[in-house]
Residue, then its C-alpha position, 0 to 999 in steps of 0.5 A: x292288592x300290589x300293581x305293576x305293569x303285566x301279569x304273566x301266568x305259569x312259569x314254564x319257558x314261555x311265560x319267564x320269556x315272556x315275563x324277561x322279555x317284558x322287562x328287559x322293555x323296563x316293564x314291571x312284573x308279576x309270574x304267577x305259577x302253581x306248581x312249588x317250582x319253575x319248569x312247567x313241562x321240564x322237569x330234572x329229577x330230584x332225590x325225593x323221585x330216585x334219582x341217583x345223584x349226581x346224574x339229570x335226568x329229564x322226566x319231561x322234554x329233552x331233547x334240542x336241535x340245531x335247528x332250534x336256534x333261540x333254545x340252543x343260543x339261550x342255552x350258552x348263554x345261561x352257562x350249560x352244556x349240551x350233550x351228543x345224543x346219539x350213538x354208534x351202533x344198530x337199533x331195534x325196531x319191534x314191529x310184527x311181534x318181533x325184535x331187528x336191529x338194523x344200522x342207520x333210519x331205515x327200518x328192516x323191511x321187507x322190501x314190499x313193505x320198505x318199498x310200501x312206507x318209502x312211497x306214502x313217507x313221500x307223499x306224505x313230505x310232498x304235502x306238508x309242503x303245501x301246509x303253511x305252518x302259520x295259518x295250516x287252516x289256510x291250506x288249498x286242500x285244509x277242509x279235507x284233510x283236516x276232516x279225516x284222521x290220520x289212520x284213515x288216511x293210512x288205510x286207503x294208501x298203505x299197502x303193508x301193515x308193516x309199514x302202516x305200524x312205521x308211521x305208528x311209531x312215528x306218531x304215538x312218538x311224537x304227537x303222544x296220540x293215538x293215528x284216530x285221535x289227530x287230524x291228517x293236516x295237524x300231522x302234516x301241519x306237525x311236521x311242517x312246524x319244525x322247518x326243513x326236512x333236515x331241521x325236523x330230523x336233527x331236532x334230537x341231537x343234544x340233550x341239556x347235561x344238567x337238564x332241561x329244567x334247570x334253564x327254567x330256574x336261571x331265567x327265574x333267577x333273572x326274573x326281576x318282579x315277583x313270582x308267586x307260586x299258588x294257582x291263579x283262580x279269576x281274571x277280570x278285566x276292565x276299561x282300566x286293564x285286568x286284576x289277576x286273583x290268586x287264593x291269598x294275593x290280588x295283581x293290578x295290571x295292564x295285561x297279563x299273560x296266560x300261559x298254561x296248558x290250554x285244559x287249564x285256562x279254563x279252570x279260571x274264571x274270566x270276568x268277563x267272560x271268554x268269548x264262546x269261540x276260546x271257550x271251544x278251542x281251549x275244550x278241545x286242545x286236550x294234551x298228549x297222554x305220557x309217561x316218561x321213564x328214566x333206567x339207571x345201570x351199571x353200564x351201557x350193557x347194550x352197547x356190548x351187543x352192538x346196540x344203540x340204546x335207541x328202540x322203537x316199537x310198534x306194540x307193547x308198553x315201552x314205543x321209544x328208547x334212548x341212550x340218556x347216558x351221561x358223559x364225562x366219565x362217568x362210567x352209569x348207563x340209562x336207558x330213557x324211554x316213552x309209554x305214549x297214549x293208549x299203553x299210557x292210559x293203560x298204564x295209568x290205570x296200574x299201580x306203580x309195583x305193576x307199572x314198573x313191571x310191566x316197564x322192564x318187562x318191555x326193556x327186557x324183551x328189547x336188550x335182554x337179561x340185562x335191562x332186568x336189573x336198573x340200579x334206579x327207576x323213575x316214573x314220571x305220570x304228567x296225565x296225573x300231574x295236576x297242572x298240566x294233565x298230559x303231555x308233550x302237549x296239546x294236539x288237534x283232532x279232527x276238524x279242530x284245525x279248520x274250525x276254531x284255530x285260526x284264534x288261537x293266539x288272537x287277544x280275548x280283549x287284555x287277556x293274550x294267549x302264549x305257551x308252545x301250542x300256540x307257535x306256529x314254529x316247533x310246535x309242542x316243542x321247548x323251541x316252540x315255548x320261547x318263540x311264544x314268549x317273545x311273540x307275545x311280549x312284542x305283542x302285550x308291550x305293542x297295546x301298552x307301555x306303562x300301567x295305571x291304576 
């Protein structure tokens, strides 16, 4: 058995940031990671996955923006680089079974549907301002808004199906769930957690040239303590400290930070058992359903058609696409596609060949015949990923925020909690993960400063 001041379970952005902040306070730390890699829900495609040489293809979290100050600063300090994600041209909109093209962020809708969208969009913006991101359950109308799913609210307020389709694209694309799976309050919280309207609109302005997993790789190199690549099976705590058990190791420490997706925390054995409220909370925090696709082409042919590579679809296999083509003179083109929510669950039941065929069909529908012949096609099904169980992050069904989430950041004795799901700011984003790591390190250090065994 080894002895350190603190242990961290999970070597994603939150866990690594927590470990480094604790070490900067002079503490000793051991990090446990079940995978044979670091990075959690960030993953840069490798040659074994079919990634062509010289391309950093993000198969997990990918985009950052200027309002995400922690990660933007960290990328610079780690010597990484950013690239702008937007290109000139028209976006493709698949609405009501038809493909339309338009410049800017205003969808090409008939006047009545556009007025319907703008009216209800302003209503949602006004409502989100009344939700405190640090405690959404305390909003004056929290009980009412948490008691209804977003689909039901939209049915009551939207007058046109096309306007509602645009909301559906926003919800499924941002949360990777259907509108009937998330409460109205949860949607408003998701919007409020992204800061000002300007910050939320610019949250995908950049991508990391080297790939976002490289952030974790470089953070891990700075960790002085051991990173143990095996799953934690049990966490025992007593009056004097905590023992973290892996299949072949044990670590004794004063406190432990658990930084894994909530469903995975349920698979750990805690002695004594966690409070019932915490167990119920973890039971009600499933992750969204997402399959990430990177399609590589000899050139970004869509630009020749006056298109910018961005597409939004309310029907069909692919919900969103982005132009992720490399900068710096590399002639290749890359389309990033997201399959989410019910479509991701449906696609997950098919074999790989059938999955690829359906994705290619969807890309051809959006971009024409040239989309049928990528030189490489990478798919990452996060639902099938053993140590994630989904992506992007946990979502809040009706009733969850107001019933259990008041304790989402509360320690259970010597067990502390971090991860993007616990962050009141940029919840569900890489920025939220980093901020949660900062918080939990300060929280743990505030209780203990040295180990006694």
